[in-house]
C-alpha positions in Angstrom: 15.1 -10.6 -13.2 13.5 -9.3 -10.1 13.0 -5.6 -9.4 11.2 -3.1 -7.2 10.6 0.3 -8.1 8.5 3.6 -7.6 5.7 3.4 -10.1 4.9 6.3 -12.4 1.7 7.4 -14.0 3.0 5.5 -17.2 2.3 2.5 -15.1 -1.2 3.0 -14.5 -2.5 -0.3 -16.4 0.1 -2.5 -14.2 -1.1 -0.6 -11.2 -4.8 -1.2 -11.9 -4.2 -4.8 -12.9 -2.2 -5.6 -9.6 -4.8 -3.7 -7.3 -7.9 -5.5 -8.5 -6.1 -8.8 -8.4 -5.2 -8.0 -4.8 -8.7 -6.8 -4.0 -10.0 -10.0 -5.6 -7.6 -12.4 -3.5 -7.4 -10.4 -0.3 -11.4 -10.4 -0.3 -11.7 -14.2 -1.3 -13.6 -13.3 -4.5 -13.9 -15.7 -7.6 -11.3 -15.0 -10.1 -13.7 -13.7 -12.7 -15.3 -11.3 -10.3 -16.1 -7.9 -11.7 -15.4 -4.9 -9.7 -17.6 -1.9 -9.7 -17.0 0.9 -12.0 -16.9 3.1 -8.9 -13.9 1.1 -7.6 -12.2 1.0 -10.9 -12.6 4.7 -11.6 -11.9 6.0 -8.1 -8.6 3.7 -7.9 -7.5 5.1 -11.3 -7.9 8.5 -10.2 -6.2 8.0 -7.0 -3.1 6.5 -8.6 -3.0 9.4 -11.2 -4.0 12.3 -8.7 -3.9 11.1 -5.2 -1.0 12.0 -2.6 0.7 8.6 -2.8 3.8 6.6 -3.5 3.3 3.1 -5.0 6.1 0.4 -5.7 5.5 -2.3 -7.9 7.8 -5.6 -8.0 8.1 -7.1 -11.1 10.0 -10.5 -12.4 11.1 -9.6 -16.0 7.9 -8.0 -17.5 5.3 -9.6 -15.1 4.2 -7.6 -12.2 4.3 -9.6 -9.2 3.5 -7.1 -6.1 2.6 -3.7 -5.1 2.7 -1.5 -2.0 1.3 2.0 -1.5 1.8 4.9 1.0 -1.0 7.3 1.2 -0.3 10.6 2.7 -2.5 13.0 4.8 -1.9 16.5 6.5 -3.5 17.2 9.9 -3.1 20.1 12.1 0.2 19.7 13.6 0.4 18.6 17.2 3.3 18.4 19.8 3.7 14.6 18.8 3.4 15.1 15.2 4.8 19.0 14.7 4.6 18.6 10.9 1.0 17.4 10.8 2.3 14.9 7.9 1.2 11.4 8.4 1.2 8.2 6.4 -1.2 5.0 5.8 0.3 1.9 4.4 -2.1 -0.1 2.3 -2.4 -2.4 -0.8 0.7 -4.4 0.2 0.5 -7.6 -1.8 2.8 -10.2 -3.4 1.4 -12.8 -5.9 1.2 -16.1 -4.0 4.0 -17.9 -5.7 6.3 -15.2 -4.9 5.7 -15.2 -1.1 7.9 -15.6 1.6 11.1 -14.4 -0.4 11.3 -10.9 1.2 9.3 -9.0 -1.6 6.8 -7.4 0.5 9.6 -6.5 3.1 11.5 -4.7 0.8 8.4 -2.9 -0.8 7.5 -1.7 2.6 11.2 -0.5 3.4 11.4 1.4 0.2 8.0 3.1 1.0 9.1 3.8 4.6 12.3 5.3 3.6 10.4 7.6 1.4 7.9 8.6 3.8 10.5 9.8 6.3 12.0 11.7 3.7 8.7 13.5 3.1 8.9 14.5 6.8 5.9 12.3 7.9 6.1 11.7 11.7 3.6 8.6 11.6 2.8 5.8 9.7 -0.5 3.6 10.2 -1.9 0.5 8.5 -4.5 -2.3 8.8 -2.8 -5.4 9.0 -4.4 -8.8 7.9 -3.4 -11.8 10.0 -1.2 -13.0 7.1 0.8 -9.4 7.1 0.9 -8.9 11.0 4.0 -10.9 11.8 5.8 -8.8 8.8 4.9 -5.5 10.2 5.8 -6.2 13.7 9.2 -7.4 12.7 9.7 -4.0 11.2 8.8 -2.2 14.3 5.0 -1.5 13.9 3.2 -2.0 17.2 -0.6 -1.8 18.2 -2.2 1.5 19.1 -4.8 2.3 21.5 -5.1 5.8 20.3 -7.4 5.4 17.3 -11.1 5.4 17.1 -12.9 5.0 14.0 -16.4 6.0 12.9 -17.3 4.5 9.3 -20.2 6.0 7.1 -20.9 3.1 4.8 
């Protein structure tokens, strides 16, 4: 039986398992790739202590997908009077379950909860495969953002 629900801290093992699987698949890494302790520890801490909501999709007792919304607060502006914004990320469905509307349902659930929290904007970084889904849900390209990365 297919289920999509908001994850709790009790789901940490499921969250970590599907997150590491998603990172491996999306980055075309070998199946036996070993993620760094830093990525593992920081991901675990974020799921347990970060300002986020994550949903899990499951088929029986098997987790088949996940999606997360991360929340940030900036100084309020006229366009965003609450200063509350969100970033959608980690949207992933196992390949054998794709094209069944699972990702859409996970994202719709997160969008609803994000608006309930008072956020005024949701951003995301889309892969080529995910772009059609996000466009069909009303996401548009933005020319407002510039980024400086310190890697």
